[in-house]
C-alpha positions as CSV (number, residue, x, y, z in Angstrom):
1,P,-145.2,233.1,-146.1
2,L,-141.5,233.3,-144.2
3,F,-140.1,235.1,-141.3
4,H,-136.8,235.5,-139.9
5,G,-136.2,232.9,-136.3
6,G,-133.5,231.5,-134.5
7,Q,-131.5,231.4,-131.5
8,D,-128.5,233.7,-130.7
9,G,-125.9,233.9,-133.4
10,R,-126.8,233.9,-137.1
11,W,-130.8,233.7,-137.4
12,R,-132.2,231.6,-140.3
13,W,-135.3,231.5,-142.2
14,E,-138.1,229.3,-141.3
15,P,-141.8,229.4,-142.4
16,T,-144.5,230.4,-140.7
17,G,-147.9,228.4,-139.7
18,L,-149.9,231.9,-140.4
19,S,-152.4,231.7,-143.1
20,N,-152.7,234.2,-146.0
21,E,-155.8,235.3,-144.0
22,G,-153.9,235.3,-140.7
23,L,-151.2,237.2,-142.1
24,T,-153.5,240.2,-143.9
25,E,-154.9,240.4,-140.5
26,R,-151.7,241.3,-138.4
27,G,-149.8,243.1,-141.2
28,L,-152.1,245.2,-143.2
29,M,-154.5,248.3,-141.5
30,V,-156.4,250.8,-143.4
31,E,-156.9,254.7,-142.0
32,D,-159.4,257.2,-143.9
33,V,-156.8,260.5,-142.9
34,S,-158.7,264.0,-143.2
35,G,-157.3,267.3,-142.4
36,D,-153.4,268.4,-144.0
37,F,-152.7,265.0,-145.6
38,D,-148.8,265.7,-146.0
39,A,-148.6,266.3,-142.3
40,K,-150.7,263.4,-141.2
41,C,-148.3,261.0,-143.1
42,K,-145.3,262.1,-141.9
43,E,-146.8,261.6,-138.3
44,H,-147.4,258.3,-139.0
45,F,-144.2,257.7,-140.5
46,E,-142.4,258.9,-137.5
47,Q,-144.8,257.4,-134.9
48,S,-144.0,254.0,-137.1
49,L,-140.0,254.1,-136.4
50,D,-140.9,254.8,-132.9
51,K,-143.6,252.2,-132.1
52,T,-143.5,249.5,-134.7
53,T,-143.5,246.2,-133.3
54,F,-143.1,242.7,-134.6
55,D,-144.0,238.9,-133.3
56,F,-140.7,237.5,-133.6
57,E,-142.4,233.7,-133.1
58,N,-145.0,233.9,-135.5
59,G,-144.5,237.0,-137.9
60,P,-144.7,238.4,-139.9
61,L,-141.9,241.0,-139.9
62,W,-143.5,243.5,-141.8
63,K,-146.2,245.7,-141.4
64,L,-148.5,247.9,-144.2
65,R,-150.3,250.7,-143.3
66,L,-152.8,252.2,-146.1
67,L,-153.6,256.0,-145.4
68,R,-156.4,257.3,-147.5
69,Q,-157.4,260.6,-148.1
70,P,-161.2,261.6,-149.1
71,G,-162.4,261.2,-152.5
72,F,-159.6,258.8,-153.2
73,R,-162.6,256.4,-155.0
74,G,-164.2,259.9,-156.7
75,P,-164.1,260.8,-160.3
76,R,-160.6,262.8,-159.9
77,G,-159.3,260.6,-157.2
78,G,-157.0,261.4,-154.6
79,R,-153.9,260.5,-152.8
80,S,-153.2,257.6,-151.0
81,A,-149.9,256.4,-149.3
82,M,-148.8,253.6,-147.9
83,L,-146.6,253.4,-145.0
84,F,-144.6,250.1,-145.1
85,S,-142.6,248.9,-141.9
86,F,-139.9,246.0,-141.8
87,V,-137.7,244.7,-139.9
88,H,-134.2,246.4,-141.6
89,S,-132.0,243.1,-140.6
90,I,-133.8,241.3,-143.2
91,D,-134.6,243.6,-146.1
92,D,-133.0,246.2,-147.2
93,Q,-134.8,249.7,-149.4
94,K,-133.9,247.7,-153.1
95,S,-136.1,245.0,-151.8
96,A,-139.2,247.7,-150.4
97,N,-138.7,248.4,-154.0
98,I,-139.3,244.7,-155.5
99,L,-142.4,244.6,-153.5
100,L,-144.0,248.1,-153.6
101,H,-143.6,247.2,-157.5
102,D,-145.4,243.9,-157.2
103,L,-148.0,245.6,-155.0
104,L,-149.0,248.2,-157.5
105,S,-148.8,245.7,-160.4
106,H,-151.5,243.5,-158.7
107,M,-153.3,246.7,-158.2
108,E,-153.2,247.5,-161.9
109,A,-154.1,244.3,-162.8
110,A,-157.2,244.2,-160.3
111,E,-158.4,247.7,-162.0
112,K,-158.1,246.2,-165.4
113,G,-160.1,242.8,-164.4
114,D,-157.1,240.4,-165.5
115,P,-156.6,237.6,-163.2
116,I,-153.6,237.5,-160.6
117,E,-151.7,234.3,-160.5
118,D,-150.9,233.0,-157.0
119,P,-147.4,233.4,-156.1
120,K,-144.5,231.3,-156.3
121,P,-142.4,230.6,-153.8
122,A,-138.9,232.0,-154.6
123,A,-135.7,230.4,-153.9
124,L,-134.7,232.2,-150.6
125,P,-131.3,234.0,-151.1
126,A,-128.0,233.6,-149.5
127,S,-127.0,235.5,-146.2
128,L,-124.4,237.8,-146.7
129,E,-122.1,236.2,-144.4
130,D,-122.7,232.6,-146.8
131,V,-121.8,234.5,-149.8
132,F,-118.9,236.7,-148.6
133,L,-117.3,234.2,-146.0
134,Q,-116.6,231.4,-148.3
135,D,-112.7,232.0,-148.8
136,E,-110.2,230.8,-146.3
137,L,-109.8,233.9,-143.1
138,D,-107.0,236.0,-144.1
139,V,-106.2,236.8,-140.6
140,Q,-103.4,239.7,-141.8
141,K,-106.2,241.5,-143.6
142,L,-108.9,241.1,-141.2
143,A,-106.5,242.6,-138.7
144,G,-105.8,245.6,-140.9
145,Y,-109.1,246.3,-141.7
146,A,-110.0,245.8,-137.8
147,L,-106.8,248.1,-136.9
148,S,-108.3,250.9,-139.3
149,Q,-111.4,250.7,-137.7
150,A,-110.2,250.9,-134.4
151,S,-108.0,253.9,-135.3
152,A,-110.9,255.7,-136.7
153,G,-113.0,255.2,-133.8
154,A,-110.6,256.3,-131.0
155,V,-109.9,259.9,-132.2
156,P,-112.3,262.4,-131.0
157,F,-115.6,263.0,-133.6
158,M,-118.7,264.9,-133.5
159,K,-121.6,262.7,-131.9
160,V,-123.9,265.0,-129.9
161,P,-124.9,268.6,-130.5
162,S,-122.8,271.1,-128.6
163,A,-126.3,272.5,-126.9
164,L,-126.1,269.9,-124.8
165,R,-122.6,270.8,-123.7
166,A,-121.6,273.1,-120.8
167,A,-120.4,276.5,-121.5
168,E,-117.0,276.5,-120.0
169,R,-114.2,274.0,-121.4
170,N,-112.1,271.9,-119.3
171,V,-108.8,273.1,-118.4
172,R,-106.0,271.4,-120.1
173,K,-103.1,271.0,-117.7
174,N,-100.3,270.7,-120.5
175,F,-101.5,272.9,-123.0
176,G,-98.0,273.3,-124.0
177,L,-97.7,269.6,-125.0
178,N,-101.2,269.7,-126.8
179,P,-101.3,272.7,-128.7
180,A,-104.4,271.8,-130.9
181,Q,-107.4,273.8,-131.1
182,P,-109.8,273.0,-128.7
183,V,-112.5,270.7,-129.7
184,A,-116.5,270.7,-128.8
185,Q,-115.6,267.2,-127.0
186,E,-113.4,269.1,-124.4
187,R,-116.8,270.7,-122.8
188,N,-118.9,268.3,-120.5
189,M,-122.9,266.8,-121.3
190,T,-125.2,268.7,-119.6
191,V,-128.2,266.2,-120.1
192,P,-129.6,264.6,-116.6
193,T,-127.7,261.7,-115.5
194,A,-128.2,258.6,-112.6
195,A,-125.9,255.8,-111.1
196,A,-125.8,253.3,-113.9
197,E,-127.3,250.0,-112.9
198,G,-127.0,246.4,-114.2
199,N,-124.9,245.5,-116.7
200,A,-124.5,249.3,-117.8
201,K,-122.4,249.6,-114.7
202,L,-119.7,247.4,-116.3
203,L,-119.2,250.0,-119.3
204,M,-120.0,253.4,-117.5
205,A,-120.4,254.6,-114.0
206,E,-123.5,257.3,-114.5
207,A,-126.2,256.8,-117.2
208,V,-129.0,259.3,-118.7
209,S,-131.5,259.4,-116.0
210,S,-134.2,257.0,-116.8
211,E,-136.8,260.2,-116.0
212,S,-135.4,262.3,-118.4
213,D,-136.8,262.8,-122.1
214,F,-132.9,261.6,-123.1
215,W,-133.2,258.4,-121.9
216,S,-133.2,255.8,-124.7
217,E,-136.7,254.9,-124.4
218,S,-138.1,257.9,-124.2
219,R,-136.3,259.4,-127.2
220,K,-138.7,260.2,-130.4
221,N,-137.6,260.0,-134.2
222,V,-138.0,263.1,-135.6
223,V,-137.8,263.7,-139.8
224,S,-137.8,265.8,-142.6
225,F,-138.3,265.4,-146.1
226,R,-136.4,267.0,-148.7
227,S,-136.4,267.0,-152.7
228,L,-134.2,267.9,-155.2
229,P,-136.6,268.5,-158.3
230,A,-135.0,266.9,-161.9
231,Q,-133.9,269.6,-163.4
232,Q,-131.3,270.9,-160.7
233,L,-130.5,267.0,-160.1
234,S,-129.2,267.3,-163.7
235,Q,-127.4,270.0,-163.2
236,L,-126.0,267.9,-159.6
237,R,-125.1,265.1,-161.5
238,Q,-123.1,267.3,-164.5
239,L,-121.2,268.9,-161.6
240,C,-120.2,265.6,-160.1
241,R,-118.8,264.6,-163.5
242,E,-117.1,267.5,-163.9
243,N,-115.3,266.5,-160.2
244,N,-115.2,263.5,-160.8
245,V,-117.1,262.1,-157.8
246,T,-120.6,259.9,-157.7
247,M,-123.8,261.3,-156.5
248,S,-123.9,259.8,-153.4
249,M,-120.6,261.5,-152.4
250,A,-122.4,264.8,-153.2
251,V,-125.3,263.9,-151.0
252,A,-123.1,262.3,-148.1
253,T,-121.0,266.1,-148.6
254,A,-124.1,267.9,-148.1
255,A,-125.4,266.0,-145.3
256,L,-121.9,266.4,-143.5
257,L,-122.4,270.1,-143.8
258,A,-126.1,270.2,-143.0
259,T,-124.9,268.2,-139.5
260,S,-122.2,270.8,-139.1
261,D,-125.0,273.4,-138.9
262,I,-126.7,271.5,-136.1
263,S,-124.1,270.1,-134.3
264,N,-121.9,272.9,-133.6
265,D,-123.1,276.2,-131.7
266,D,-121.5,279.3,-131.3
267,M,-118.9,278.8,-128.8
268,D,-117.2,276.0,-131.4
269,F,-114.7,277.6,-133.3
270,A,-112.2,274.9,-134.6
271,Y,-111.9,272.4,-137.3
272,E,-114.2,268.9,-135.8
273,A,-113.7,265.5,-137.2
274,Y,-117.0,264.1,-138.4
275,R,-117.4,260.3,-138.9
276,V,-119.4,259.2,-141.9
277,L,-121.2,255.8,-142.0
278,L,-122.5,255.2,-145.8
279,G,-124.5,252.3,-146.9
280,V,-123.3,250.1,-149.6
281,D,-125.5,247.6,-151.6
282,M,-123.2,244.7,-151.3
283,R,-124.9,242.7,-154.7
284,R,-122.4,244.8,-156.6
285,F,-119.3,243.5,-154.7
286,A,-120.3,239.5,-154.5
287,P,-117.8,237.1,-155.9
288,G,-120.4,236.1,-158.1
289,G,-122.3,239.0,-158.7
290,D,-126.1,239.8,-157.4
291,W,-127.3,236.8,-155.9
292,T,-130.8,237.8,-154.7
293,Q,-132.3,237.3,-158.2
294,G,-134.8,240.0,-157.4
295,T,-135.6,238.7,-154.6
296,M,-136.5,239.7,-150.9
297,A,-133.1,240.2,-149.5
298,Y,-130.7,242.1,-147.1
299,A,-127.6,242.9,-149.2
300,S,-126.9,245.8,-147.7
301,G,-123.4,246.8,-146.0
302,A,-121.2,249.9,-144.9
303,L,-118.2,251.5,-144.5
304,D,-117.2,254.8,-142.9
305,F,-114.6,257.4,-143.1
306,T,-113.7,260.6,-141.1
307,L,-113.6,264.2,-142.9
308,R,-112.9,267.3,-141.2
309,L,-114.5,270.9,-141.1
310,L,-115.5,273.9,-139.2
311,P,-118.9,274.8,-137.5
312,K,-121.7,275.6,-139.5
313,S,-120.3,274.9,-142.9
314,G,-123.2,274.3,-144.5
315,Q,-124.7,277.9,-143.3
316,A,-121.3,279.8,-144.8
317,Y,-121.4,277.6,-148.2
318,A,-125.0,278.9,-148.9
319,A,-124.1,282.5,-148.1
320,E,-121.0,282.6,-150.2
321,H,-123.3,281.4,-152.8
322,E,-125.9,284.4,-152.3
323,N,-123.2,286.4,-151.9
324,T,-119.5,285.7,-153.7
325,S,-117.6,288.4,-152.0
326,I,-118.0,287.0,-148.7
327,R,-115.8,283.9,-149.5
328,S,-112.7,283.7,-148.3
329,R,-109.4,284.1,-150.3
330,I,-108.5,280.3,-149.9
331,G,-111.7,279.4,-151.9
332,G,-114.6,279.3,-149.0
333,V,-116.2,276.2,-148.1
334,P,-114.6,273.2,-150.0
335,F,-117.5,271.2,-150.8
336,W,-116.0,269.2,-153.7
337,E,-112.8,268.6,-152.1
338,L,-114.6,267.0,-149.0
339,A,-116.6,265.1,-152.0
340,R,-113.4,263.9,-153.7
341,A,-111.9,263.1,-150.0
342,A,-115.0,260.7,-149.8
343,D,-114.9,259.1,-153.2
344,F,-111.3,258.8,-152.3
345,A,-112.6,256.7,-148.7
346,V,-114.7,254.7,-150.7
347,R,-112.3,253.6,-153.8
348,E,-109.7,252.8,-151.1
349,W,-112.2,250.4,-149.7
350,V,-113.1,248.7,-152.8
351,E,-109.3,248.4,-153.9
352,K,-108.5,246.6,-150.7
353,G,-111.1,244.1,-150.7
354,Y,-112.7,245.1,-147.8
355,A,-116.3,243.7,-148.7
356,A,-115.5,240.6,-146.8
357,E,-113.5,242.0,-143.9
358,S,-116.4,244.2,-143.0
359,T,-118.9,241.4,-143.2
360,R,-116.6,239.2,-141.5
361,L,-116.1,241.7,-138.5
362,F,-119.7,242.5,-138.2
363,D,-120.6,238.8,-138.0
364,I,-117.7,238.4,-135.3
365,G,-119.1,241.1,-133.3
366,I,-122.6,240.0,-133.5
367,R,-122.1,236.4,-132.4
368,L,-118.9,236.0,-130.5
369,L,-119.1,239.7,-128.7
370,R,-122.9,240.0,-128.7
371,M,-122.7,243.8,-129.9
372,D,-126.0,244.0,-130.2
373,N,-126.2,243.8,-126.3
374,I,-123.2,246.4,-125.9
375,I,-125.6,248.9,-128.3
376,R,-128.4,248.5,-126.1
377,E,-126.6,249.1,-123.1
378,T,-124.6,252.0,-124.3
379,A,-127.8,253.9,-125.9
380,N,-127.9,255.6,-122.5
381,D,-124.3,256.4,-121.9
382,P,-124.7,260.3,-121.5
383,S,-121.4,261.2,-123.3
384,T,-123.3,259.9,-126.5
385,L,-126.4,259.2,-126.4
386,G,-126.4,256.0,-128.5
387,R,-124.8,258.4,-131.4
388,A,-122.3,256.1,-133.0
389,Y,-121.4,258.0,-135.8
390,S,-122.1,261.6,-137.2
391,V,-123.7,261.5,-140.1
392,T,-125.1,258.3,-142.2
393,V,-126.0,258.2,-145.8
394,S,-128.0,255.4,-147.5
395,N,-128.8,256.4,-151.3
396,A,-130.8,253.6,-152.6
397,G,-130.1,254.7,-156.0
398,I,-132.9,255.2,-158.7
399,Y,-136.3,253.3,-158.6
400,S,-136.5,251.4,-161.6
401,Q,-139.1,248.9,-160.7
402,G,-141.8,250.2,-163.1
403,P,-143.0,252.8,-166.0
404,D,-140.9,255.9,-165.9
405,N,-143.6,257.7,-165.2
406,G,-144.7,255.6,-162.4
407,S,-148.0,255.0,-163.7
408,Y,-149.8,251.7,-162.7
409,G,-153.0,252.2,-164.2
410,S,-155.3,255.0,-162.9
411,L,-152.9,255.1,-160.2
412,R,-149.3,257.3,-160.2
413,L,-146.5,256.5,-157.9
414,D,-145.1,259.7,-156.4
415,K,-142.8,259.8,-154.2
416,I,-140.8,257.1,-151.5
417,F,-139.2,258.2,-148.5
418,F,-137.6,255.8,-146.2
419,G,-135.4,255.8,-143.1
420,I,-134.6,253.9,-140.2
421,S,-135.4,254.4,-136.3
422,T,-132.4,256.1,-134.8
423,A,-134.1,256.9,-131.4
424,I,-132.1,254.4,-129.3
425,S,-128.8,254.3,-131.5
426,G,-127.7,255.3,-134.6
427,S,-126.0,258.7,-135.6
428,L,-126.5,262.0,-134.8
429,M,-128.2,262.9,-138.5
430,S,-128.7,260.5,-141.1
431,A,-129.8,261.2,-145.1
432,S,-131.9,258.3,-146.6
433,C,-132.0,259.1,-150.2
434,L,-134.0,257.4,-153.7
435,T,-134.8,258.9,-157.3
436,V,-138.0,258.5,-158.0
437,N,-139.7,259.8,-161.3
438,G,-136.1,261.5,-161.9
439,D,-136.5,264.0,-158.4
440,L,-134.3,263.0,-155.8
441,L,-136.0,262.6,-152.6
442,I,-134.4,262.6,-149.5
443,T,-135.3,261.8,-145.8
444,A,-133.4,263.5,-143.0
445,H,-134.0,262.2,-139.9
446,S,-132.7,261.9,-136.0
447,A,-133.4,261.8,-132.5
448,A,-135.5,264.1,-130.4
449,P,-134.6,265.4,-127.8
450,V,-130.8,265.4,-129.5
451,V,-131.7,267.1,-132.2
452,N,-134.6,269.5,-131.7
453,R,-137.6,269.6,-134.6
454,S,-136.9,273.2,-135.3
455,D,-132.6,272.9,-136.6
456,M,-134.0,269.7,-138.5
457,E,-136.5,271.6,-140.5
458,S,-134.0,274.4,-140.8
459,S,-131.2,271.9,-141.8
460,Q,-129.7,273.0,-145.5
461,I,-129.3,269.4,-146.5
462,S,-131.0,269.9,-150.0
463,E,-130.8,273.5,-150.7
């Protein structure tokens, strides 16, 4: 048993003094659930994002809650859900899939009466920094990447819903010198504020009022579970091949259109910029290939790009496909053009070899600039409410650990939904995706009251 410990800067793995029994007592909880099982599981999922805490001194940095439906031991069985919470900075979803497979395999062996061997300690995988920062620093390449990031961040983009803005737009003093169409950011935010205190005064004059529900510690995670059945997913794959894009680009575009429905109100009419953060499995970009060797590891990176589209493009796209007569002469909402633009941004990131540069820049930000402190302070910036991107998309691919039908003895793995906490900081909208038993499973998540639940439920991210 290990936990992640250390001082400022890069952390390190250290053995914990807890016994197996101590780990079980701290990390495992079992609860019988009555009533609407799906609703209760969703409630627990959101609460785990809001309230899960970990003991960084002793560990473990994970918790497993087993939710059981009445009758799970009966002849017809019942449903159970494993709610696994862990610190994302040390493990990624692919690691979680490995752990889940091990747990279910042990449960299958126990059911059959087969002996379960004691686990053998696995070699600790190297960190992202140790893998990608071996080569000598290329100052020019790093500067080019840093400048591209700064340039993209300087362009106004959607961070918070327009419903939180005033109806009146700020008056432009020199409209003749700035004939661009007005954007949502030209309307002032209306969330309750108070004078900034402490270190926050160095970054902003006013902060979100601590008595408001918009205060970072008062915000709550809100999620919506969606799925795309295997047959429709197969059709989507074919469309992706025809349009020469990956599945992840199609999912990112769908999430982008759904975000445009949530973010804009009826006052918005012009093109808006949306900054997309795309999760990347860094295993495929490592100099020597996958270095984790199937162990628990954090091997996730990210890249970002900006796309522009009109307000409520998701609703417009759905309406156009229900009634083609309302589609504009220029072709309507350019779904596949947006997907190809996203694909171009990803290929450019790969071809320029920015995997190492993105790792290095993040490492510099954490160790030297203490970016974690900056994120914590700006979580109550009334102009962003802690939103650093418009959309975050993480496609963890296919759960390929066990049998194709998900069977582990009498148990069957039905679905896997996952997500990260976005209450304090994150994106306006996030979509976390995984394909299980042929179905694409999507967790759409955001933070309330930045986004309310009814808007989240009505978003057309999978439709």
